[in-house]
C-alpha positions in Angstrom: -20.8 20.7 3.3 -18.2 17.9 2.9 -19.3 14.3 2.7 -19.2 12.6 6.0 -17.3 9.5 4.8 -14.1 9.1 3.0 -14.5 9.1 -0.8 -12.6 7.7 -3.7 -12.6 8.1 -7.5 -11.9 4.9 -9.5 -11.6 5.2 -13.3 -12.7 2.3 -15.4 -14.5 0.4 -12.6 -17.4 -1.2 -14.4 -15.6 -4.6 -14.6 -12.2 -6.3 -14.1 -9.6 -4.8 -12.0 -11.5 -1.5 -11.4 -14.5 -3.4 -10.2 -12.3 -5.4 -7.8 -10.9 -2.1 -6.4 -14.3 -0.7 -6.0 -15.5 -3.6 -3.9 -12.3 -3.6 -1.7 -12.6 0.2 -1.0 -16.4 -0.1 -0.3 -15.6 -2.9 2.2 -13.3 -0.4 4.0 -16.1 2.2 4.2 -15.5 4.4 1.2 -18.1 6.0 -0.9 -17.2 5.9 -4.5 -17.3 7.8 -7.8 -16.6 5.4 -10.7 -16.3 6.0 -14.4 -16.9 3.8 -17.5 -16.6 4.2 -21.2 -19.5 2.3 -22.6 -20.5 -0.4 -20.0 -23.4 1.5 -18.5 -25.3 -1.6 -17.4 -22.3 -3.2 -15.8 -21.4 0.1 -14.0 -24.9 0.6 -12.7 -24.9 -3.0 -11.4 -21.7 -2.3 -9.6 -23.3 0.7 -8.0 -26.4 -1.3 -7.0 -24.5 -4.2 -5.6 -22.2 -1.9 -3.5 -25.2 -0.2 -2.0 -26.8 -3.6 -1.2 -23.7 -5.2 0.2 -22.0 -2.3 2.0 -24.4 0.7 2.1 -22.0 2.4 -0.3 -23.0 5.6 -2.1 -21.6 5.0 -5.6 -21.9 7.7 -8.3 -21.4 6.6 -11.9 -20.2 8.7 -14.8 -19.9 7.7 -18.5 -16.8 9.4 -20.0 -14.1 8.9 -22.6 -10.9 9.7 -20.7 -8.9 9.8 -24.0 -10.6 13.2 -24.6 -8.5 16.1 -23.3 -11.3 17.7 -21.2 -12.5 14.5 -19.7 -10.1 14.2 -16.7 -11.1 17.6 -15.4 -14.8 16.7 -15.8 -14.3 13.6 -13.7 -12.6 15.3 -10.9 -14.9 18.3 -10.8 -18.1 16.1 -10.9 -16.8 14.0 -8.1 -16.0 17.0 -6.0 -19.5 18.4 -6.7 -21.0 15.1 -5.6 -19.0 14.6 -2.4 -17.3 17.9 -1.5 -14.0 16.3 -0.7 -12.1 13.4 -2.4 -9.5 11.5 -0.5 -8.3 8.9 -2.9 -7.8 8.7 -6.7 -7.2 5.4 -8.5 -6.2 5.8 -12.1 -7.2 2.4 -13.5 -8.9 3.0 -16.8 -6.7 2.0 -19.7 -6.5 -0.1 -22.9 -4.0 -2.8 -24.0 -3.0 -3.1 -27.6 -0.3 -5.4 -28.8 1.0 -4.9 -32.4 4.3 -5.0 -34.2 6.0 -1.6 -34.3 6.5 -2.1 -38.1 2.7 -1.8 -38.6 1.5 0.2 -35.6 -0.7 3.1 -36.7 -0.1 6.6 -35.4 -3.7 7.0 -34.4 -3.6 3.9 -32.3 -0.4 5.1 -30.6 -2.1 8.4 -29.9 -5.1 6.8 -28.3 -2.9 4.6 -26.0 -1.0 7.7 -25.0 -4.1 9.7 -24.4 -5.9 7.1 -22.3 -3.0 5.3 -20.6 -0.7 8.2 -19.8 -2.2 11.7 -20.4 -5.5 10.9 -18.7 -3.9 9.8 -15.3 -1.5 12.8 -15.5 -4.4 15.2 -15.9 -6.6 13.6 -13.2 -3.6 13.7 -10.9 -3.2 17.4 -11.7 -6.8 18.3 -10.8 -7.1 16.1 -7.8 -3.8 17.3 -6.4 -4.9 20.9 -6.6 -8.2 19.9 -4.8 -6.3 18.1 -2.1 -3.8 20.9 -1.6 -6.5 23.6 -1.4 -8.4 21.6 1.2 -5.4 20.3 3.2 -6.3 16.7 2.4 -3.5 14.2 3.0 -4.8 12.0 0.2 -3.6 9.1 -1.8 -3.2 8.6 -5.6 -2.7 5.1 -7.0 -1.8 4.5 -10.7 -2.4 1.0 -12.1 0.6 0.1 -14.2 1.5 -3.4 -15.4 4.3 -6.0 -15.0 5.0 -5.0 -18.6 6.2 -1.6 -17.2 9.2 -3.5 -15.8 9.7 -6.3 -18.4 9.7 -5.9 -22.2 7.8 -8.2 -24.5 7.5 -8.3 -28.3 4.6 -6.2 -29.7 4.1 -4.1 -26.6 6.5 -1.2 -27.2 3.7 1.4 -27.1 1.5 -0.2 -24.4 4.4 -1.2 -22.2 6.2 2.0 -22.9 3.3 4.0 -21.7 2.9 1.9 -18.5 6.7 2.3 -17.9 6.2 6.1 -18.3 3.3 6.0 -15.8 5.5 4.2 -13.3 8.3 6.8 -13.7 5.8 9.7 -13.5 4.5 8.2 -10.3 7.9 8.7 -8.7 8.2 12.3 -9.7 4.7 13.1 -8.6 5.4 11.4 -5.3 8.3 13.7 -4.6 6.5 16.8 -5.7 3.3 16.1 -3.6 5.0 14.7 -0.5 5.3 18.2 1.2 1.5 18.4 1.1 1.0 14.9 2.7 -0.2 13.4 -0.6 1.1 10.0 -1.3 1.5 8.7 -4.9 2.1 5.1 -5.7 1.5 2.6 -8.4 0.5 -1.1 -8.5 1.7 -3.4 -11.3 -0.7 -6.2 -12.0 0.5 -9.3 -13.8 -1.9 -11.7 -15.6 -5.3 -11.0 -14.0 -8.5 -13.0 -14.7 -10.7 -10.3 -16.1 -12.4 -11.8 -19.2 -14.3 -15.1 -19.3 -13.4 -15.6 -23.0 -9.7 -15.9 -22.0 -10.3 -18.7 -19.4 -8.5 -21.3 -21.5 -5.4 -19.1 -21.6 -5.6 -18.5 -17.9 -5.8 -22.2 -17.3 -2.6 -22.8 -19.3 -0.6 -19.9 -17.9 -1.7 -20.2 -14.2 0.3 -23.3 -13.3 3.5 -21.8 -14.8 3.4 -18.7 -12.5 5.5 -19.2 -9.4 2.4 -19.0 -7.1 0.5 -21.4 -9.3 -2.4 -19.3 -10.5 -3.3 -16.1 -12.4 -4.5 -13.2 -10.3 -8.0 -12.1 -9.5 -9.4 -8.5 -9.5 -9.7 -8.9 -5.7 -6.0 -9.3 -5.4 -5.5 -5.9 -6.9 -8.4 -4.5 -4.9 -7.1 -5.6 -1.5 -3.6 -4.3 -2.4 -5.1 -0.9 -3.3 -7.2 -0.8 -0.1 -4.0 -1.4 2.0 -1.9 1.0 0.0 -4.3 3.9 0.5 -4.8 3.1 4.2 -3.1 4.6 7.2 -1.2 1.3 7.6 0.8 2.4 4.5 1.1 6.0 5.6 4.9 6.0 5.2 4.9 4.6 1.7 5.1 6.8 -1.4 6.7 6.6 -4.8 6.7 2.8 -5.1 5.5 0.4 -7.7 4.1 -2.6 -5.9 4.0 -5.5 -8.4 1.2 -7.9 -7.8 1.8 -10.8 -10.3 2.4 -14.0 -8.3 6.0 -13.9 -9.3 5.2 -13.9 -13.0 8.2 -12.0 -14.3 10.8 -13.3 -11.9 11.9 -16.4 -13.8 11.8 -14.6 -17.2 9.0 -16.8 -18.4 7.1 -15.9 -21.6 3.7 -14.3 -21.1 2.3 -14.9 -24.5 1.2 -18.5 -24.0 -2.5 -17.9 -24.7 -4.6 -15.3 -26.5 -5.3 -12.1 -24.7 -2.6 -12.3 -22.0 
């Protein structure tokens, strides 16, 4: 039998943006299936806290989404757990900034496999599930403000995020007849690592809205975008960056940004 409550898959939700999305969807009444690469303690703590705060059932799966069979495993395991899945958030990814003159082929392959191929494959398998069950679901891809603005050293990372944004648009057209909405969210500088706090403090005042973003900013945006309130929205990239890239300001003020 299908799960009684709406359910969502969030990849890479043990910390940072994924964690913020998990708490925002739990607050809206979703039960969750989250993945992590090697942060088992953090992922399990997210699950425990969601249960304590919201009564959320949160399943956790350790998986390397750069592996070609992993996306199908994620979707099938979530379907086995809940019966039906209504939302997929493709958040897991890695950022690597290096000059194209020295960028290694293996590193390029890994960025492609995790940041582009994995969300395409999870979309493939969740779309087939939603179509077969008549679910008017929602898919959200987490891109980056770098998908829209170029910086030195990010040709591969930024290029893959731009590709994900573009693929979002095509998938939105293809899946619209089934009532499945596909959108992307483009975070700017988000406060995800304590070791980068000094850099956040330097950059924040130079952003038009005067601060760096928080994971909850992306979480609340995601919760709205998958809700019925946004039921006529598909194929967009909603940039959530405090106006970061509007004035053409440099983003490499501090380490890690």
